[in-house]
C-alpha positions as a Markdown table, in Angstrom:
| # | Residue | x | y | z |
|---|---|---|---|---|
| 1 | Met | -3.5 | -23.8 | 4.9 |
| 2 | Glu | 0.3 | -23.7 | 5.0 |
| 3 | Ala | 2.0 | -21.1 | 7.3 |
| 4 | Gln | 3.1 | -17.8 | 5.8 |
| 5 | Thr | 0.7 | -17.9 | 2.8 |
| 6 | Lys | -1.7 | -15.3 | 4.1 |
| 7 | Val | -1.8 | -11.6 | 3.4 |
| 8 | Ile | -3.6 | -9.4 | 5.9 |
| 9 | Ile | -5.3 | -6.2 | 4.6 |
| 10 | Ile | -6.0 | -3.6 | 7.3 |
| 11 | Asp | -9.2 | -1.7 | 6.3 |
| 12 | Tyr | -9.1 | 2.1 | 6.9 |
| 13 | Gly | -12.5 | 2.6 | 5.3 |
| 14 | Ser | -11.7 | 2.8 | 1.6 |
| 15 | Gln | -14.6 | 2.0 | -0.8 |
| 16 | Val | -12.3 | -0.3 | -2.7 |
| 17 | Thr | -10.7 | -2.3 | 0.1 |
| 18 | Gln | -12.5 | -5.4 | -1.2 |
| 19 | Leu | -10.8 | -4.8 | -4.6 |
| 20 | Ile | -7.4 | -5.1 | -2.9 |
| 21 | Ala | -8.4 | -8.5 | -1.5 |
| 22 | Arg | -9.7 | -9.5 | -4.9 |
| 23 | Arg | -6.4 | -8.5 | -6.7 |
| 24 | Val | -4.4 | -10.5 | -4.2 |
| 25 | Arg | -6.6 | -13.6 | -4.5 |
| 26 | Glu | -6.6 | -13.3 | -8.3 |
| 27 | Ala | -2.8 | -13.7 | -8.0 |
| 28 | Gly | -3.4 | -17.0 | -6.2 |
| 29 | Val | -2.6 | -15.7 | -2.7 |
| 30 | Tyr | -5.1 | -16.0 | 0.2 |
| 31 | Ser | -6.1 | -12.7 | 1.8 |
| 32 | Glu | -8.2 | -11.6 | 4.7 |
| 33 | Ile | -9.6 | -8.1 | 5.5 |
| 34 | His | -9.6 | -6.9 | 9.1 |
| 35 | Pro | -10.8 | -3.5 | 10.5 |
| 36 | Cys | -8.2 | -0.9 | 11.5 |
| 37 | Ile | -9.0 | -1.5 | 15.2 |
| 38 | Val | -7.2 | -4.9 | 15.0 |
| 39 | Thr | -3.9 | -4.8 | 17.0 |
| 40 | Ala | -0.5 | -5.8 | 15.8 |
| 41 | Glu | -0.5 | -8.7 | 18.3 |
| 42 | Gln | -3.7 | -10.0 | 16.8 |
| 43 | Val | -2.2 | -9.8 | 13.4 |
| 44 | Arg | 0.9 | -11.5 | 14.5 |
| 45 | Ala | -1.2 | -14.4 | 15.7 |
| 46 | Met | -2.6 | -14.7 | 12.2 |
| 47 | Asn | 0.9 | -15.5 | 11.0 |
| 48 | Pro | 0.8 | -13.3 | 7.9 |
| 49 | Ala | 3.3 | -13.3 | 5.0 |
| 50 | Ala | 2.6 | -9.6 | 4.3 |
| 51 | Val | 0.5 | -6.7 | 5.4 |
| 52 | Ile | -1.4 | -4.2 | 3.2 |
| 53 | Leu | -2.7 | -0.9 | 4.6 |
| 54 | Ser | -5.7 | 0.3 | 2.7 |
| 55 | Gly | -6.8 | 3.8 | 1.7 |
| 56 | Gly | -9.5 | 5.7 | 3.5 |
| 57 | Pro | -11.6 | 8.9 | 3.5 |
| 58 | Ala | -10.3 | 10.4 | 6.8 |
| 59 | Ser | -7.7 | 13.1 | 7.3 |
| 60 | Val | -4.6 | 11.9 | 9.3 |
| 61 | Gly | -4.3 | 13.6 | 12.6 |
| 62 | Glu | -7.9 | 14.5 | 13.1 |
| 63 | Ala | -9.3 | 13.5 | 16.5 |
| 64 | Asp | -11.4 | 10.6 | 15.2 |
| 65 | Ala | -9.2 | 9.6 | 12.4 |
| 66 | Pro | -8.1 | 5.9 | 12.3 |
| 67 | Thr | -4.6 | 5.4 | 13.7 |
| 68 | Leu | -1.6 | 3.2 | 12.9 |
| 69 | Asp | -0.5 | 0.5 | 15.3 |
| 70 | Lys | 3.3 | 0.8 | 14.6 |
| 71 | Gly | 3.7 | -2.8 | 15.8 |
| 72 | Leu | 2.4 | -3.7 | 12.3 |
| 73 | Leu | 5.9 | -2.5 | 11.1 |
| 74 | Glu | 7.7 | -4.8 | 13.5 |
| 75 | Leu | 6.1 | -8.1 | 12.5 |
| 76 | Gly | 9.1 | -8.9 | 10.2 |
| 77 | Val | 7.0 | -9.1 | 7.1 |
| 78 | Pro | 6.6 | -6.7 | 4.1 |
| 79 | Val | 4.1 | -3.9 | 4.3 |
| 80 | Leu | 2.4 | -2.1 | 1.3 |
| 81 | Ala | 0.6 | 1.1 | 2.3 |
| 82 | Ile | -2.0 | 2.6 | -0.1 |
| 83 | Cys | -3.2 | 6.2 | 0.0 |
| 84 | Tyr | -4.4 | 6.8 | 3.5 |
| 85 | Gly | -2.0 | 4.1 | 4.6 |
| 86 | Met | 0.9 | 6.0 | 3.1 |
| 87 | Gln | -0.2 | 9.1 | 4.9 |
| 88 | Leu | -0.3 | 7.2 | 8.2 |
| 89 | Leu | 3.3 | 6.1 | 7.7 |
| 90 | Gly | 4.4 | 9.6 | 7.0 |
| 91 | His | 2.5 | 10.9 | 10.1 |
| 92 | Asn | 3.8 | 8.3 | 12.5 |
| 93 | Leu | 7.3 | 7.7 | 11.4 |
| 94 | Gly | 8.6 | 11.3 | 11.3 |
| 95 | Gly | 7.7 | 12.6 | 7.9 |
| 96 | Gln | 5.9 | 15.7 | 7.0 |
| 97 | Leu | 2.4 | 15.9 | 5.7 |
| 98 | Ala | 0.6 | 18.6 | 3.8 |
| 99 | Thr | -3.2 | 19.1 | 3.7 |
| 100 | Ser | -5.0 | 20.2 | 0.6 |
| 101 | Glu | -8.3 | 22.2 | 0.6 |
| 102 | Thr | -9.5 | 20.1 | -2.4 |
| 103 | Arg | -9.1 | 16.5 | -3.0 |
| 104 | Glu | -7.1 | 15.2 | -6.0 |
| 105 | Tyr | -9.4 | 12.7 | -7.8 |
| 106 | Gly | -8.7 | 11.2 | -11.2 |
| 107 | Pro | -5.8 | 10.1 | -13.4 |
| 108 | Ala | -2.2 | 11.1 | -13.1 |
| 109 | Asp | 1.0 | 10.3 | -14.8 |
| 110 | Leu | 3.5 | 8.6 | -12.5 |
| 111 | Thr | 7.2 | 9.0 | -13.0 |
| 112 | Leu | 9.1 | 5.9 | -11.6 |
| 113 | Leu | 12.3 | 6.6 | -9.7 |
| 114 | Gly | 15.1 | 4.2 | -8.7 |
| 115 | Asp | 15.1 | 0.4 | -8.7 |
| 116 | Cys | 12.1 | -0.2 | -6.5 |
| 117 | Pro | 11.0 | -3.8 | -6.9 |
| 118 | Leu | 7.4 | -2.6 | -7.1 |
| 119 | Trp | 8.4 | -1.3 | -10.6 |
| 120 | Asp | 9.9 | -4.6 | -11.9 |
| 121 | Gly | 8.8 | -5.2 | -15.5 |
| 122 | Ile | 7.4 | -1.6 | -15.9 |
| 123 | Asp | 9.0 | 0.7 | -18.5 |
| 124 | Lys | 10.8 | 3.3 | -16.4 |
| 125 | Ala | 11.6 | 5.5 | -19.4 |
| 126 | Ala | 7.9 | 6.5 | -19.7 |
| 127 | Ser | 5.4 | 7.6 | -17.2 |
| 128 | Thr | 2.6 | 5.3 | -16.3 |
| 129 | Arg | -1.1 | 6.3 | -15.7 |
| 130 | Val | -2.4 | 5.8 | -12.1 |
| 131 | Trp | -5.6 | 6.8 | -10.2 |
| 132 | Met | -5.6 | 9.3 | -7.4 |
| 133 | Ser | -8.1 | 10.0 | -4.7 |
| 134 | His | -6.7 | 11.9 | -1.8 |
| 135 | Gly | -6.7 | 15.1 | 0.1 |
| 136 | Asp | -3.6 | 15.0 | 2.4 |
| 137 | Lys | -0.3 | 14.1 | 1.0 |
| 138 | Val | 3.3 | 13.3 | 2.2 |
| 139 | Lys | 5.4 | 16.3 | 1.7 |
| 140 | Thr | 8.6 | 14.9 | 3.2 |
| 141 | Pro | 9.1 | 11.1 | 3.6 |
| 142 | Pro | 10.1 | 9.7 | 7.0 |
| 143 | Pro | 13.7 | 8.8 | 7.8 |
| 144 | Gly | 14.8 | 5.7 | 6.0 |
| 145 | Phe | 12.4 | 6.2 | 3.1 |
| 146 | Ala | 13.4 | 7.1 | -0.4 |
| 147 | Val | 11.1 | 8.7 | -2.9 |
| 148 | Val | 10.5 | 6.2 | -5.7 |
| 149 | Gly | 7.7 | 7.9 | -7.6 |
| 150 | Arg | 6.4 | 11.4 | -8.3 |
| 151 | Thr | 3.7 | 13.1 | -10.4 |
| 152 | Ala | 3.2 | 16.6 | -11.7 |
| 153 | Thr | 1.4 | 17.5 | -8.4 |
| 154 | Leu | 3.1 | 15.1 | -5.9 |
| 155 | Asp | 6.8 | 15.2 | -5.2 |
| 156 | Val | 6.3 | 12.0 | -3.1 |
| 157 | Ala | 3.8 | 9.8 | -5.0 |
| 158 | Ala | 5.6 | 6.7 | -3.8 |
| 159 | Met | 8.2 | 5.9 | -1.3 |
| 160 | Ala | 10.2 | 2.9 | -0.1 |
| 161 | Asp | 12.2 | 1.7 | 3.0 |
| 162 | Glu | 14.0 | -1.2 | 1.4 |
| 163 | Ala | 15.7 | -2.2 | 4.6 |
| 164 | Arg | 12.4 | -2.8 | 6.4 |
| 165 | Arg | 10.6 | -3.9 | 3.2 |
| 166 | Val | 8.0 | -1.1 | 3.7 |
| 167 | Tyr | 6.5 | 0.4 | 0.6 |
| 168 | Ala | 3.9 | 3.1 | 0.2 |
| 169 | Val | 2.0 | 4.6 | -2.8 |
| 170 | Gln | -0.4 | 7.6 | -2.9 |
| 171 | Phe | -2.4 | 6.1 | -5.8 |
| 172 | His | -4.7 | 3.1 | -5.9 |
| 173 | Pro | -3.0 | 0.1 | -7.7 |
| 174 | Glu | -6.1 | -2.1 | -7.0 |
| 175 | Val | -8.4 | -0.1 | -9.5 |
| 176 | His | -8.4 | -0.9 | -13.2 |
| 177 | His | -7.7 | 2.8 | -14.0 |
| 178 | Thr | -4.1 | 2.3 | -12.8 |
| 179 | Glu | -2.5 | 0.8 | -15.9 |
| 180 | Glu | 0.2 | -1.3 | -14.1 |
| 181 | Gly | -1.8 | -1.8 | -11.0 |
| 182 | Thr | -1.9 | -5.6 | -11.2 |
| 183 | Arg | 1.7 | -5.8 | -11.9 |
| 184 | Ile | 2.6 | -3.6 | -8.9 |
| 185 | Ile | 0.5 | -5.7 | -6.5 |
| 186 | Asn | 2.0 | -8.9 | -7.9 |
| 187 | Asn | 5.5 | -7.4 | -7.6 |
| 188 | Phe | 4.8 | -6.8 | -4.0 |
| 189 | Leu | 3.4 | -10.3 | -3.5 |
| 190 | Phe | 6.1 | -12.2 | -5.4 |
| 191 | His | 9.2 | -9.9 | -5.7 |
| 192 | Val | 9.1 | -8.4 | -2.2 |
| 193 | Ala | 7.2 | -10.9 | -0.1 |
| 194 | Arg | 8.5 | -13.9 | -2.0 |
| 195 | Leu | 5.2 | -15.6 | -2.0 |
| 196 | Arg | 4.1 | -18.4 | -4.4 |
| 197 | Pro | 0.6 | -18.9 | -5.8 |
| 198 | Cys | -1.0 | -21.7 | -4.0 |
| 199 | Pro | -3.7 | -24.2 | -5.0 |
| 200 | Arg | -7.0 | -22.6 | -4.1 |
| 201 | Ser | -9.2 | -24.2 | -1.6 |
| 202 | Trp | -10.9 | -20.8 | -1.5 |
| 203 | Ser | -12.7 | -18.7 | -4.0 |
| 204 | Ala | -11.2 | -15.6 | -5.7 |
| 205 | Arg | -14.6 | -14.1 | -5.8 |
């Protein structure tokens, strides 16, 4: 396999982490899933082209909750954080989180803000349907992050640090309930990480 063609997915316990890997592979890009105990140095040795932080059922900040190795943000490659991954960014980088007594689960209408490359090719004049499954939420984004998406219940449904190529969404783009989920993942792979689909010596299954 050529260098810089691999996407590393950090698994924080989501039931649909395998779907993230499948969506990446369906786009013609090789991906690997690794548990959240993997270190940034171990990931660096894998020579990734991009990193995706999965969702998960834990509440950020709890004693036994999975944590973020901030070295993952210093690898020089784009990062996409999904759901719990987004909350980890907010918690560790100086943002403010809010905890809900009940989880938000189900569809929501996402309003797209700004010229975020994740939204390339999506009609920004109309909202797009996404799928939520979370308890905690980012109330105030960390320094350097701009809010690029909101819903009726979330002021910060997506955020981006363009300078570091770090993007985060509170919804699940990997599930089919998110109307533009495949496009969002592909935009991350091809417009942000600048990857190219490669001939498959591996299976997308």
